[in-house]
C-alpha positions as CSV (number, residue, x, y, z in Angstrom):
1,M,62.9,-277.7,-66.6
2,R,59.5,-279.4,-65.6
3,I,59.3,-282.7,-66.4
4,L,56.4,-284.8,-65.9
5,F,57.0,-288.8,-66.2
6,V,53.9,-291.1,-67.2
7,H,53.5,-294.6,-66.7
8,N,51.5,-297.1,-65.0
9,N,53.3,-298.8,-62.9
10,F,56.2,-295.9,-62.4
11,P,59.0,-295.8,-61.7
12,G,59.2,-298.9,-64.6
13,Q,61.6,-297.6,-67.2
14,Y,62.1,-294.4,-65.5
15,R,63.7,-295.6,-61.8
16,R,67.1,-294.6,-63.8
17,I,67.3,-291.4,-65.3
18,T,64.5,-289.7,-62.4
19,K,67.4,-290.7,-59.9
20,Y,69.8,-289.7,-62.1
21,L,68.4,-286.1,-63.3
22,S,67.6,-285.8,-59.0
23,Q,71.2,-284.6,-58.8
24,F,70.4,-281.3,-60.9
25,P,68.8,-278.9,-59.4
26,E,67.1,-276.8,-62.7
27,Y,65.1,-280.5,-63.0
28,E,61.5,-280.1,-61.1
29,M,59.8,-283.7,-62.0
30,A,56.4,-285.1,-61.1
31,A,55.2,-288.3,-61.9
32,A,51.7,-290.2,-62.8
33,S,50.6,-293.5,-62.5
34,L,47.5,-295.9,-61.4
35,A,46.3,-295.2,-58.0
36,S,47.0,-298.7,-57.3
37,N,50.4,-298.9,-57.8
38,E,51.9,-300.0,-54.4
39,Q,55.7,-298.6,-55.3
40,K,57.0,-295.6,-53.3
41,S,58.5,-292.7,-55.2
42,E,58.8,-288.8,-54.0
43,W,57.6,-287.7,-57.6
44,L,54.5,-289.5,-58.1
45,K,52.2,-286.6,-57.5
46,V,49.4,-288.3,-59.6
47,G,47.0,-291.7,-59.0
48,Y,44.9,-291.9,-62.0
49,K,42.0,-295.2,-61.6
50,P,39.9,-296.5,-64.8
51,H,36.3,-296.3,-63.7
52,R,34.9,-299.4,-65.6
53,E,36.3,-302.1,-67.4
54,P,35.5,-302.4,-71.4
55,T,31.8,-303.0,-72.7
56,E,30.4,-306.4,-72.5
57,K,30.0,-308.1,-76.1
58,I,32.0,-305.0,-77.9
59,H,33.8,-306.1,-81.2
60,P,36.9,-308.6,-79.5
61,S,39.3,-306.1,-81.7
62,L,38.0,-303.0,-80.1
63,V,38.4,-304.6,-76.0
64,A,42.2,-303.1,-76.2
65,T,41.2,-299.9,-78.0
66,E,38.3,-299.2,-75.2
67,R,40.7,-300.2,-72.3
68,A,43.0,-298.0,-73.4
69,V,40.4,-295.1,-74.2
70,I,39.1,-295.8,-70.7
71,M,42.7,-295.7,-69.1
72,G,43.2,-292.1,-71.0
73,Q,39.9,-290.9,-69.6
74,A,41.1,-291.7,-66.1
75,A,44.5,-289.8,-67.1
76,Y,42.2,-286.8,-68.5
77,S,40.8,-286.3,-65.4
78,Q,43.1,-286.3,-63.2
79,F,46.2,-284.1,-65.4
80,I,42.9,-281.3,-65.7
81,D,42.8,-281.4,-61.7
82,M,46.5,-280.8,-61.5
83,K,47.1,-278.5,-64.6
84,K,44.6,-276.2,-62.3
85,K,47.4,-276.5,-59.4
86,S,50.5,-275.9,-60.7
87,P,52.5,-274.9,-63.9
88,S,52.4,-276.9,-67.3
89,P,55.3,-279.5,-67.5
90,D,58.1,-278.6,-70.6
91,I,58.3,-281.9,-71.6
92,I,56.3,-285.3,-70.7
93,L,58.0,-288.5,-70.8
94,S,55.3,-291.1,-71.2
95,H,55.2,-295.2,-71.5
96,S,53.6,-295.7,-74.7
97,G,51.0,-298.8,-75.4
98,W,48.4,-298.5,-72.4
99,G,46.1,-295.8,-73.0
100,A,47.6,-293.2,-70.2
101,S,48.8,-290.9,-72.6
102,L,46.3,-290.7,-75.1
103,F,45.0,-286.9,-74.5
104,L,48.4,-285.4,-73.1
105,K,49.1,-283.4,-75.9
106,D,45.3,-282.1,-75.9
107,I,45.8,-280.9,-71.9
108,F,49.3,-279.8,-72.3
109,P,49.5,-278.9,-75.9
110,D,53.0,-276.9,-75.2
111,A,54.9,-278.9,-73.6
112,K,56.8,-281.8,-75.5
113,L,56.0,-285.1,-75.8
114,M,58.6,-287.7,-75.9
115,S,57.4,-291.5,-75.8
116,Y,58.7,-294.8,-74.2
117,F,58.4,-297.6,-76.9
118,E,58.2,-301.1,-76.0
119,W,56.6,-303.1,-79.0
120,Y,53.8,-303.0,-81.8
121,Y,52.3,-305.9,-83.3
122,H,52.2,-307.6,-85.7
123,C,50.4,-310.8,-87.2
124,H,53.1,-312.4,-89.5
125,G,56.7,-312.2,-88.6
126,G,55.9,-311.4,-85.2
127,D,56.2,-313.3,-81.2
128,G,52.6,-315.0,-81.3
129,E,53.1,-316.4,-84.8
130,F,56.6,-317.8,-83.8
131,L,55.2,-320.1,-81.7
132,R,52.4,-320.9,-83.6
133,D,52.2,-324.3,-86.4
134,E,49.6,-322.7,-88.5
135,P,48.5,-319.4,-89.4
136,Y,45.8,-317.0,-87.4
137,D,42.7,-317.0,-88.3
138,A,41.4,-313.4,-89.2
139,N,39.0,-312.6,-86.2
140,A,42.8,-312.8,-84.4
141,E,44.4,-310.8,-87.3
142,M,41.5,-308.2,-86.6
143,R,41.9,-308.2,-82.9
144,I,45.9,-308.0,-83.2
145,R,46.3,-305.2,-85.6
146,M,44.4,-303.5,-83.8
147,K,46.0,-303.6,-80.2
148,N,47.8,-301.1,-82.3
149,T,45.4,-298.3,-82.1
150,S,46.4,-296.3,-79.0
151,I,50.3,-296.7,-80.0
152,L,49.6,-295.1,-83.3
153,H,47.4,-292.4,-81.5
154,D,51.1,-291.7,-79.8
155,L,53.1,-292.5,-82.6
156,A,51.0,-289.4,-84.3
157,A,51.0,-287.3,-81.0
158,M,54.6,-287.7,-79.8
159,D,57.5,-284.7,-80.8
160,W,60.1,-287.7,-80.4
161,G,60.1,-291.7,-79.6
162,Q,62.8,-293.6,-77.9
163,C,63.1,-297.1,-77.8
164,P,65.5,-299.7,-75.9
165,T,67.1,-301.6,-78.9
166,Y,67.2,-301.7,-83.0
167,F,65.3,-304.9,-83.0
168,Q,62.0,-303.0,-81.1
169,R,62.4,-300.2,-83.7
170,S,62.1,-302.3,-86.4
171,M,58.7,-303.6,-85.5
172,F,57.5,-300.1,-85.5
173,P,56.6,-298.6,-89.2
174,D,59.2,-296.9,-91.3
175,I,57.8,-294.0,-91.6
176,F,58.3,-293.4,-88.0
177,H,61.8,-294.7,-87.5
178,D,63.5,-291.0,-87.8
179,R,61.5,-290.0,-85.1
180,M,62.6,-292.5,-82.9
181,S,66.1,-292.6,-81.4
182,V,67.6,-295.9,-80.0
183,L,68.4,-295.4,-76.5
184,H,68.7,-298.4,-73.7
185,D,67.9,-298.2,-70.1
186,G,71.4,-299.1,-69.2
187,V,72.9,-301.8,-66.7
188,D,75.1,-300.7,-63.7
189,V,78.0,-302.2,-64.5
190,D,79.4,-301.3,-61.0
191,Y,76.5,-303.0,-59.5
192,F,76.2,-305.7,-61.9
193,S,79.6,-307.1,-61.5
194,P,82.1,-310.8,-61.6
195,A,83.1,-311.8,-58.2
196,G,86.3,-310.3,-57.3
197,E,89.1,-312.8,-57.0
198,N,88.7,-313.8,-53.0
199,D,84.8,-313.2,-53.4
200,K,83.5,-316.6,-52.2
201,T,79.8,-316.1,-53.4
202,Q,77.2,-317.9,-52.4
203,I,73.4,-318.3,-53.1
204,K,71.2,-319.9,-50.6
205,V,68.3,-322.4,-52.1
206,T,65.5,-324.9,-51.0
207,D,66.3,-327.6,-48.7
208,G,68.9,-325.3,-46.8
209,K,71.4,-325.8,-49.7
210,T,73.8,-323.5,-50.6
211,L,75.6,-323.4,-54.1
212,S,78.5,-321.7,-55.1
213,A,80.8,-321.5,-58.2
214,D,82.6,-324.4,-57.0
215,D,79.3,-326.0,-57.8
216,E,77.9,-327.1,-61.5
217,V,74.8,-324.6,-61.9
218,I,72.9,-323.2,-64.9
219,T,70.3,-320.8,-64.1
220,Y,67.3,-319.4,-65.7
221,V,64.8,-316.0,-65.1
222,A,62.3,-314.7,-66.0
223,R,59.0,-312.9,-64.9
224,G,56.7,-315.9,-65.8
225,M,57.0,-319.3,-66.6
226,E,55.7,-318.9,-69.9
227,E,56.2,-320.5,-73.8
228,Y,57.6,-316.5,-74.7
229,R,60.9,-317.3,-72.5
230,G,61.3,-320.9,-73.9
231,F,60.0,-322.2,-70.2
232,P,58.8,-325.6,-71.6
233,Q,61.7,-326.1,-73.7
234,F,64.2,-325.3,-70.9
235,M,62.5,-327.7,-68.4
236,E,62.8,-330.9,-71.3
237,A,66.2,-329.7,-71.3
238,V,67.0,-329.8,-67.5
239,S,65.1,-333.4,-67.5
240,K,67.3,-334.6,-69.9
241,L,70.7,-332.9,-68.7
242,Q,69.9,-334.2,-64.9
243,K,70.2,-337.8,-66.4
244,L,73.6,-336.8,-68.0
245,R,75.4,-334.4,-65.0
246,P,74.6,-336.1,-61.8
247,N,75.7,-332.8,-60.0
248,L,74.0,-330.1,-61.7
249,H,71.5,-328.0,-59.6
250,V,69.7,-325.6,-61.7
251,V,68.7,-322.3,-60.3
252,V,65.2,-320.9,-61.6
253,L,64.1,-317.1,-60.7
254,G,60.2,-316.0,-61.8
255,N,56.8,-316.5,-61.2
256,D,54.8,-319.4,-61.7
257,R,52.0,-317.6,-63.6
258,V,52.3,-315.9,-67.5
259,A,53.5,-312.5,-68.3
260,Y,53.4,-312.7,-71.8
261,G,51.7,-314.8,-74.1
262,A,48.6,-317.1,-73.7
263,N,48.2,-319.3,-71.0
264,R,47.8,-323.0,-71.1
265,K,44.0,-324.1,-72.8
266,D,43.8,-327.0,-69.8
267,G,44.2,-324.6,-67.1
268,K,47.5,-325.7,-65.6
269,T,50.2,-323.9,-65.2
270,Y,53.4,-323.8,-67.3
271,K,55.2,-324.7,-64.2
272,E,52.7,-327.2,-63.3
273,W,52.9,-329.4,-66.9
274,A,56.2,-329.5,-66.9
275,L,56.4,-331.4,-63.6
276,E,53.7,-333.7,-64.5
277,T,55.6,-334.2,-68.3
278,F,59.0,-334.7,-67.9
279,E,61.1,-336.7,-65.3
280,L,62.9,-334.3,-63.0
281,D,64.9,-334.8,-59.6
282,L,63.5,-332.0,-57.4
283,T,66.5,-331.9,-55.3
284,R,68.4,-330.6,-57.9
285,I,66.1,-327.7,-59.1
286,H,65.2,-325.1,-57.0
287,F,62.3,-322.5,-58.1
288,M,63.1,-319.6,-56.0
289,G,60.4,-317.5,-57.1
290,L,60.7,-313.5,-57.0
291,Q,64.2,-312.4,-55.4
292,P,65.7,-308.6,-55.2
293,L,68.7,-307.8,-57.4
294,G,71.4,-308.5,-55.1
295,Y,70.2,-312.7,-54.7
296,F,70.1,-312.8,-59.3
297,R,73.5,-310.7,-59.2
298,D,75.3,-313.6,-57.4
299,M,73.3,-316.3,-58.9
300,M,75.4,-314.9,-62.3
301,R,78.0,-314.6,-60.3
302,I,78.6,-318.1,-59.9
303,T,76.6,-319.8,-62.7
304,K,78.3,-321.7,-65.0
305,A,75.5,-321.0,-67.8
306,H,72.5,-319.1,-67.6
307,I,70.1,-319.8,-70.2
308,Y,67.6,-317.0,-71.8
309,L,65.3,-318.4,-74.8
310,T,62.7,-315.3,-75.9
311,V,60.7,-315.2,-78.7
312,P,61.2,-312.3,-81.6
313,F,60.2,-309.8,-78.6
314,V,61.0,-307.3,-75.9
315,L,64.5,-308.3,-75.0
316,S,64.9,-308.5,-70.8
317,W,66.9,-306.4,-68.7
318,S,67.8,-309.2,-66.8
319,M,70.0,-311.2,-70.1
320,M,72.0,-307.9,-70.1
321,E,72.4,-307.6,-66.6
322,A,73.6,-311.0,-66.3
323,M,76.1,-310.0,-69.3
324,G,77.4,-307.8,-66.6
325,A,78.0,-309.8,-63.8
326,G,79.7,-312.0,-66.7
327,A,77.9,-314.6,-66.4
328,L,78.3,-316.9,-69.9
329,I,75.0,-316.6,-72.1
330,I,73.5,-319.4,-73.4
331,G,70.5,-317.4,-75.8
332,S,68.4,-318.3,-78.4
333,D,68.5,-317.7,-82.4
334,T,66.3,-314.6,-82.3
335,A,66.9,-311.7,-83.3
336,P,66.4,-309.8,-79.7
337,V,69.4,-311.8,-78.4
338,K,71.5,-311.8,-81.6
339,E,71.2,-307.7,-81.1
340,V,73.8,-308.8,-77.8
341,V,75.2,-311.9,-78.0
342,T,77.0,-312.8,-81.0
343,H,77.8,-316.7,-81.1
344,N,80.9,-318.0,-80.2
345,E,82.3,-314.1,-79.0
346,N,80.8,-313.1,-76.5
347,G,78.2,-315.6,-75.6
348,L,76.7,-318.9,-77.3
349,I,73.7,-319.1,-79.7
350,V,71.2,-322.2,-79.8
351,P,67.6,-322.8,-81.9
352,F,64.8,-321.8,-79.6
353,F,62.9,-325.3,-80.2
354,D,65.8,-327.5,-80.2
355,V,66.0,-328.9,-76.9
356,D,68.8,-331.4,-78.2
357,A,70.7,-328.9,-79.7
358,Q,70.7,-327.0,-76.3
359,V,71.6,-329.7,-74.1
360,E,74.7,-330.3,-76.4
361,Q,75.8,-327.0,-75.7
362,I,75.2,-326.4,-72.1
363,V,77.1,-330.1,-71.3
364,H,80.4,-328.4,-73.7
365,V,80.4,-325.4,-71.1
366,L,80.2,-327.2,-68.2
367,E,82.8,-329.7,-69.5
368,N,85.3,-326.8,-71.2
369,S,84.9,-324.2,-68.4
370,D,88.3,-322.5,-69.1
371,A,88.1,-323.2,-72.9
372,V,84.7,-320.6,-72.5
373,A,85.8,-318.2,-70.2
374,H,87.1,-315.3,-72.7
375,L,83.0,-315.2,-73.4
376,R,82.4,-314.5,-70.2
377,D,84.8,-311.5,-70.3
378,N,83.8,-310.2,-73.7
379,A,79.8,-310.4,-72.5
380,R,81.0,-307.9,-69.6
381,K,82.5,-306.0,-71.9
382,I,80.5,-305.4,-74.6
383,I,78.1,-304.5,-72.0
384,V,80.7,-302.1,-70.2
385,E,81.5,-300.4,-73.4
386,K,77.6,-299.9,-74.8
387,Y,75.4,-299.9,-72.3
388,A,76.2,-299.1,-69.1
389,T,74.3,-296.6,-67.1
390,R,77.4,-294.3,-66.2
391,D,77.2,-293.4,-70.3
392,L,73.8,-293.8,-71.6
393,L,72.2,-291.8,-68.9
394,P,74.3,-288.6,-69.9
395,R,73.0,-288.9,-73.5
396,Y,69.2,-289.7,-72.1
397,R,69.5,-286.5,-70.0
398,Q,70.9,-284.6,-73.8
399,L,68.2,-286.1,-75.8
400,I,65.2,-284.8,-72.9
401,E,67.1,-281.2,-73.5
402,T,67.2,-281.4,-77.0
403,V,63.4,-282.6,-77.8
404,A,62.1,-280.1,-74.6
405,N,63.9,-277.2,-76.3
406,R,63.2,-277.8,-80.1
407,S,61.2,-275.7,-81.6
408,Q,57.9,-276.8,-83.6
409,E,59.9,-274.8,-86.7
410,H,62.6,-276.7,-86.3
411,R,60.6,-279.8,-85.9
412,E,58.7,-279.3,-89.3
413,A,62.0,-278.5,-91.5
């Protein structure tokens, strides 16, 4: 079976499945990505590059659509060349929403298309409105609605769809739900596991300090320091916790940038704003930037509480990997978190905006480590039982086989 993967930042969400399928000789894999993608992969065969940015002064609601079409055009030209040199794929797995998959069914009409969907945009009841005190204006509503244009084309063209969580699928129009499987990428529970009984895990932080499970440590991890992941609330909570807990150390992973949502209007980063706004002991808060997976795993092995806040949006892999490593999650009372974390069963839930409630819950955990130990065990348990890659990857393979071998008649039945 010939499989083509399409992802602007390949391997992205296909990292685990490509590695898994490589052990089976019946699969011939190739991948396409942006030419600027610097990640190395033996399957990366095609690089595409948009020839320009969207037109200046185009209607604001059409910027995302034109950008997607330009991306699709770039991919189209490269796939035409690919088609001349090699057989067409039997199935294409494509990451939706960016435009590269817009014309795949035109180039490869006989190939099945299985699209990976992360998000469908809403003006109301979604991610952006969660942070607002007032409704969007008409221009913003049009712009947000039109961001779905390329996604809708992918939904219409797909033979089947995949979403990593039920919450994410729920954001898509109901008419597509029965053609979309919920299948998470999974957690490597052998790697993301608690420390052994005699394992004295340590991490190095700023100023040459070393922290271990014997220290009072809480952690926060996100791609960027931004509103979407509750960074302002977390930093306010830290400023209060430091006054209550003189031995507390806070370790933060992530870049000082906005990955999701909007930048601050004053031009400052959220980290700059937080350092100026709150009274903080910088000798006890350690901003470690991006770190290798091993560092992150060791953080989760020593932390007393891992704080994960998010608006109703895509759930971070890191929260589930943290649970696999036995970290106690204190998460926000938002749908993506509550799909995995049940309060007082396998973690703790706090209001996203209520900083005092967050502080109270964190202090409770720090003062009652033994009493909450079962939450750590149960966090690990649910990841092992429902999200382990060793169980999900065979199911993923079966889904690919099913979609690839499904006849047009079966699809229409």
